[in-house]
C-alpha positions as CSV (number, residue, x, y, z in Angstrom):
1,M,-59.6,146.6,-37.3
2,E,-58.6,145.6,-40.3
3,L,-58.1,142.2,-41.0
4,L,-54.7,141.4,-42.5
5,T,-54.6,139.2,-45.4
6,K,-52.4,135.8,-44.9
7,L,-49.2,137.2,-47.4
8,E,-49.7,140.7,-45.3
9,E,-49.5,138.4,-41.7
10,M,-46.5,136.1,-43.3
11,V,-45.0,139.3,-44.6
12,L,-45.1,141.1,-40.9
13,I,-44.4,138.0,-39.0
14,A,-41.2,137.8,-41.8
15,V,-40.1,140.8,-40.8
16,L,-40.1,140.7,-37.2
17,R,-38.4,137.4,-37.0
18,L,-35.8,139.4,-39.3
19,K,-35.1,142.2,-37.2
20,D,-32.4,144.4,-38.9
21,K,-31.4,142.2,-41.4
22,A,-35.5,142.9,-42.7
23,Y,-35.2,143.5,-46.9
24,G,-37.1,143.1,-49.5
25,I,-35.5,139.7,-50.8
26,S,-34.6,138.5,-47.0
27,V,-38.5,138.6,-46.3
28,Y,-39.4,136.9,-49.9
29,K,-37.0,134.0,-48.5
30,Y,-38.2,133.6,-45.5
31,I,-41.8,133.3,-46.9
32,V,-40.4,131.0,-49.8
33,D,-38.6,129.1,-46.9
34,I,-41.3,128.4,-44.1
35,T,-44.0,127.6,-46.8
36,G,-42.4,126.0,-49.4
37,K,-43.7,127.3,-52.0
38,A,-42.8,129.2,-55.4
39,V,-44.1,132.8,-55.3
40,S,-42.5,135.9,-57.1
41,V,-40.3,138.4,-56.0
42,S,-43.7,141.3,-57.0
43,S,-45.8,139.3,-54.8
44,V,-44.1,139.7,-51.6
45,Y,-43.1,143.7,-52.5
46,F,-46.2,144.8,-53.2
47,P,-47.3,143.6,-50.2
48,L,-44.7,145.5,-48.4
49,E,-45.4,148.4,-49.7
50,R,-49.2,148.2,-49.1
51,L,-48.3,147.5,-45.4
52,V,-45.7,150.9,-45.4
53,R,-48.5,152.9,-46.5
54,K,-50.9,152.0,-44.2
55,G,-48.1,152.6,-41.0
56,Y,-47.1,148.8,-40.1
57,L,-43.7,149.5,-41.2
58,H,-41.4,151.7,-41.6
59,T,-38.3,151.6,-43.9
60,S,-34.9,153.4,-43.8
61,M,-32.2,152.9,-46.4
62,G,-28.7,151.0,-45.8
63,A,-25.3,152.1,-47.2
64,P,-24.8,151.3,-50.6
65,T,-22.7,148.5,-51.4
66,S,-19.9,147.8,-54.2
67,K,-21.9,144.3,-54.3
68,R,-25.1,146.1,-55.7
69,G,-23.3,148.0,-57.9
70,G,-23.4,151.2,-55.5
71,M,-27.3,150.9,-54.6
72,S,-29.0,150.1,-51.7
73,K,-31.2,147.8,-49.5
74,R,-34.5,149.2,-48.0
75,F,-35.1,147.5,-44.7
76,Y,-38.0,147.4,-43.3
77,R,-39.7,147.2,-39.3
78,L,-42.8,146.7,-37.4
79,T,-43.6,150.0,-36.3
80,K,-46.7,149.9,-33.0
81,A,-49.1,149.5,-35.5
82,G,-47.5,147.0,-37.2
83,I,-47.2,144.4,-34.0
84,N,-50.9,145.7,-32.7
85,A,-52.2,144.5,-36.2
86,L,-50.1,141.0,-36.4
87,Q,-51.8,140.9,-32.4
88,E,-55.2,141.3,-33.7
89,N,-55.0,139.0,-36.5
90,R,-53.7,135.9,-34.1
91,S,-56.5,137.0,-31.6
92,L,-59.2,136.5,-34.2
93,H,-57.4,133.2,-35.8
94,E,-57.4,131.6,-31.8
95,T,-61.1,132.7,-31.4
96,A,-62.1,131.3,-35.1
97,W,-60.2,128.3,-34.0
98,K,-61.4,127.4,-30.7
99,G,-62.9,124.4,-30.3
100,V,-62.3,123.6,-34.5
101,S,-60.0,120.9,-33.7
102,D,-62.7,118.6,-31.6
103,I,-65.0,119.0,-34.3
104,L,-63.0,117.3,-36.5
105,N,-61.6,114.8,-34.0
106,S,-65.0,114.0,-34.1
107,T,-66.2,110.6,-35.2
108,E,-69.4,112.8,-36.2
109,E,-69.1,113.9,-39.7
110,V,-68.8,117.2,-40.4
């Protein structure tokens, strides 16, 4: 199993939630909205491309629009491998965090 970075995980979750509206800027805006942190647009495009190369995302081109000067949007969707990677990452996080809240809530110093 290859671990996802936090940003890769966020990008995959964004694509999953955005469904057929998942393109670069919408993924970027989703991540900014949920984190409340300003990130550069390129910091989202690099993991998008990396996730495509890993086989976790598939891309398709939308129709050209006059609003975009005749350019098309590149849409993303999760592949089965991407879904599996997200599930494995979540399982790993749950395993790692199991019992941590009990330790943090204890009166003893850590």
